[in-house]
N, CA, C and O of each residue as an XYZ file, in Angstrom:
264
protein
N      -7.219    -24.608     12.703
C      -6.536    -25.470     13.282
C      -5.922    -26.575     12.512
O      -6.629    -27.054     11.625
N      -4.817    -27.037     12.672
C      -4.139    -28.196     12.066
C      -3.990    -29.430     12.897
O      -3.586    -29.346     14.057
N      -4.306    -30.590     12.337
C      -4.165    -31.905     13.073
C      -2.836    -32.530     12.504
O      -2.665    -32.786     11.312
N      -1.953    -32.734     13.467
C      -0.770    -33.450     12.947
C      -1.079    -35.082     12.770
O      -2.045    -35.684     13.238
N      -0.151    -35.550     12.082
C      -0.202    -37.107     11.854
C      -0.316    -37.815     13.169
O      -0.937    -38.872     13.062
N       0.052    -37.573     14.235
C      -0.054    -38.117     15.452
C      -1.431    -37.765     16.216
O      -1.693    -38.306     17.290
N      -2.160    -36.981     15.707
C      -3.406    -36.685     16.250
C      -3.442    -35.305     17.009
O      -4.525    -34.858     17.387
N      -2.325    -34.660     17.224
C      -2.113    -33.647     18.128
C      -2.549    -32.429     17.406
O      -2.367    -32.311     16.195
N      -3.160    -31.461     18.179
C      -3.581    -30.247     17.511
C      -2.415    -29.221     17.348
O      -1.680    -28.986     18.306
N      -2.255    -28.660     16.238
C      -1.254    -27.640     16.051
C      -1.857    -26.211     15.723
O      -2.679    -26.025     14.826
N      -1.430    -25.375     16.426
C      -2.014    -24.024     16.260
C      -0.924    -23.226     15.260
O       0.255    -23.008     15.537
N      -1.474    -22.929     14.288
C      -0.557    -22.273     13.165
C      -0.268    -20.797     13.758
O      -1.088    -20.176     14.435
N       0.886    -20.372     13.441
C       1.106    -19.035     14.050
C       0.524    -17.942     13.167
O       0.428    -18.127     11.953
N       0.162    -16.893     13.696
C      -0.470    -15.751     13.186
C       0.520    -14.715     12.533
O       1.472    -14.328     13.211
N       0.356    -14.274     11.329
C       1.181    -13.269     10.832
C       0.596    -11.926     10.815
O      -0.534    -11.696     10.385
N       1.385    -11.053     11.289
C       0.795     -9.779     11.314
C       0.773     -9.179      9.749
O       1.820     -9.248      9.104
N      -0.187     -8.706      9.260
C      -0.157     -8.098      8.025
C       0.010     -6.551      8.033
O      -0.737     -5.817      8.680
N       1.026     -6.116      7.281
C       1.268     -4.804      7.101
C       0.533     -4.250      6.011
O       0.671     -4.752      4.895
N      -0.306     -3.181      6.206
C      -0.978     -2.668      5.054
C      -0.404     -1.367      4.779
O       0.003     -0.674      5.712
N      -0.326     -0.904      3.349
C       0.180      0.339      3.124
C      -0.787      1.443      3.586
O      -1.981      1.148      3.633
N      -0.377      2.751      3.950
C      -1.353      3.609      4.388
C      -2.358      4.002      3.010
O      -1.985      3.884      1.843
N      -3.566      4.441      3.403
C      -4.525      4.843      2.598
C      -4.328      6.103      1.802
O      -4.790      6.270      0.673
N      -3.554      7.043      2.520
C      -3.227      8.232      1.759
C      -1.837      8.462      1.610
O      -1.055      7.834      2.324
N      -1.385      9.366      0.690
C       0.042      9.575      0.529
C       0.538     10.936      1.130
O       0.038     12.016      0.815
N       1.412     10.808      1.889
C       2.027     12.096      2.667
C       3.039     12.831      1.921
O       4.233     12.530      1.928
N       2.573     13.720      1.334
C       3.395     14.588      0.368
C       4.371     15.252      1.051
O       5.272     15.748      0.374
N       4.402     15.386      2.317
C       5.522     16.213      3.134
C       6.604     15.084      3.489
O       7.630     15.409      4.087
N       6.390     13.897      3.155
C       7.536     12.855      3.436
C       8.081     12.460      2.042
O       7.435     11.826      1.207
N       9.303     12.894      1.896
C       9.864     12.500      0.564
C       9.996     10.989      0.224
O       9.893     10.527     -0.913
N      10.226     10.308      1.310
C      10.391      8.831      1.206
C       9.079      8.307      0.768
O       9.082      7.467     -0.132
N       7.895      8.713      1.313
C       6.649      8.097      1.015
C       6.286      8.744     -0.363
O       5.710      7.987     -1.145
N       6.500      9.868     -0.737
C       6.245     10.356     -2.155
C       7.025      9.475     -3.252
O       6.494      9.065     -4.284
N       8.273      9.260     -2.905
C       9.072      8.342     -3.872
C       8.681      6.884     -3.935
O       8.808      6.218     -4.962
N       8.189      6.402     -2.771
C       7.721      5.088     -2.722
C       6.349      4.816     -3.594
O       6.133      3.757     -4.184
N       5.511      5.879     -3.579
C       4.396      5.710     -4.217
C       4.484      6.087     -5.766
O       3.822      5.552     -6.655
N       5.349      7.027     -5.914
C       5.773      7.234     -7.339
C       6.253      6.129     -7.965
O       5.821      5.927     -9.100
N       7.199      5.207     -7.417
C       7.759      4.140     -7.620
C       6.655      3.032     -7.909
O       6.589      2.439     -8.986
N       5.894      2.839     -6.959
C       4.603      1.792     -6.978
C       3.761      2.157     -8.084
O       3.340      1.197     -8.730
N       3.430      3.237     -8.444
C       2.488      3.542     -9.420
C       3.125      3.884    -10.720
O       2.418      4.297    -11.640
N       4.403      3.744    -10.861
C       5.086      3.847    -12.123
C       5.027      5.348    -12.748
O       4.892      5.495    -13.962
N       5.125      6.358    -11.939
C       5.080      7.597    -12.383
C       6.152      8.471    -11.733
O       6.680      8.107    -10.682
N       6.498      9.655    -12.357
C       7.446     10.557    -11.694
C       6.889     11.252    -10.435
O       5.676     11.459    -10.403
N       7.667     11.637     -9.381
C       7.142     12.303     -8.263
C       6.355     13.518     -8.637
O       5.361     13.802     -7.968
N       6.695     14.217     -9.593
C       6.093     15.420    -10.193
C       4.581     14.993    -10.806
O       3.573     15.680    -10.644
N       4.626     13.849    -11.468
C       3.230     13.550    -11.997
C       2.322     13.071    -10.834
O       1.104     13.254    -10.840
N       3.057     12.387     -9.741
C       2.163     11.985     -8.536
C       1.742     13.271     -7.837
O       0.558     13.288     -7.504
N       2.351     14.182     -7.591
C       2.058     15.367     -7.051
C       1.053     16.191     -7.791
O       0.225     16.824     -7.137
N       1.051     16.240     -9.093
C       0.065     16.731     -9.933
C      -1.246     16.031     -9.796
O      -2.296     16.673     -9.774
N      -1.206     14.636     -9.697
C      -2.466     13.966     -9.478
C      -2.988     14.159     -8.087
O      -4.199     14.263     -7.893
N      -2.067     14.212     -7.062
C      -2.758     14.523     -5.731
C      -3.327     15.996     -5.597
O      -4.242     16.245     -4.812
N      -2.792     16.877     -6.331
C      -3.403     18.198     -6.473
C      -4.732     18.179     -7.003
O      -5.576     18.971     -6.585
N      -5.002     17.272     -7.956
C      -6.388     17.297     -8.756
C      -7.356     16.403     -7.848
O      -8.515     16.758     -7.637
N      -6.846     15.288     -7.352
C      -7.922     14.409     -6.588
C      -7.754     14.080     -5.156
O      -8.523     13.311     -4.578
N      -6.802     14.630     -4.610
C      -6.473     14.473     -3.174
C      -5.445     13.446     -2.954
O      -4.842     12.952     -3.906
N      -5.218     13.098     -1.712
C      -4.109     12.216     -1.348
C      -4.541     10.825     -1.264
O      -3.759      9.889     -1.098
N      -5.813     10.713     -1.383
C      -6.218      9.136     -1.327
C      -5.586      8.204     -2.322
O      -5.668      8.491     -3.516
N      -4.887      6.980     -1.891
C      -4.302      6.206     -2.751
C      -5.202      5.731     -3.774
O      -4.824      5.646     -4.943
N      -6.320      5.428     -3.426
C      -7.545      4.904     -4.324
C      -7.748      5.861     -5.197
O      -7.767      5.531     -6.383
N      -7.932      7.148     -4.870
C      -8.192      8.223     -5.854
C      -7.177      8.444     -6.815
O      -7.460      8.685     -7.989
N      -5.911      8.374     -6.362
C      -4.704      8.639     -7.324
C      -4.738      7.748     -8.185
O      -4.743      8.085     -9.369
N      -4.776      6.200     -7.776
C      -4.788      5.048     -8.821
C      -5.954      5.311     -9.718
O      -5.739      5.145    -10.918
N      -7.107      5.677     -9.367
C      -8.110      5.866    -10.437
C      -7.769      6.939    -11.391
O      -8.048      6.802    -12.582
N      -7.184      7.996    -10.946
C      -6.927      9.196    -11.770
C      -5.896      8.743    -12.782
O      -5.993      9.016    -13.978
N      -4.937      8.064    -12.274
C      -3.837      7.663    -13.093
C      -4.137      6.393    -13.971
O      -3.403      6.040    -14.894
N      -5.246      5.766    -13.608
C      -5.432      4.593    -14.364
C      -4.698      3.391    -14.108
O      -4.370      2.579    -14.972
N      -4.415      3.300    -12.682
C      -3.307      2.266    -12.285
C      -4.158      1.171    -11.599
O      -3.616      0.164    -11.142
């Protein structure tokens, strides 16, 4: 809660937080390209990493050292 200079209470607006998905959907070309860009790898390298460790973003990041 925030108190204004005149003593009135001001309720700060809440912002919805958008979180990226926890897994990479390799059937979705846009998602694959997004994650390849975010992880600074080619889509082919991303696919190879997913083949080895699964589609978990955390696992792929660890595997790629990102």
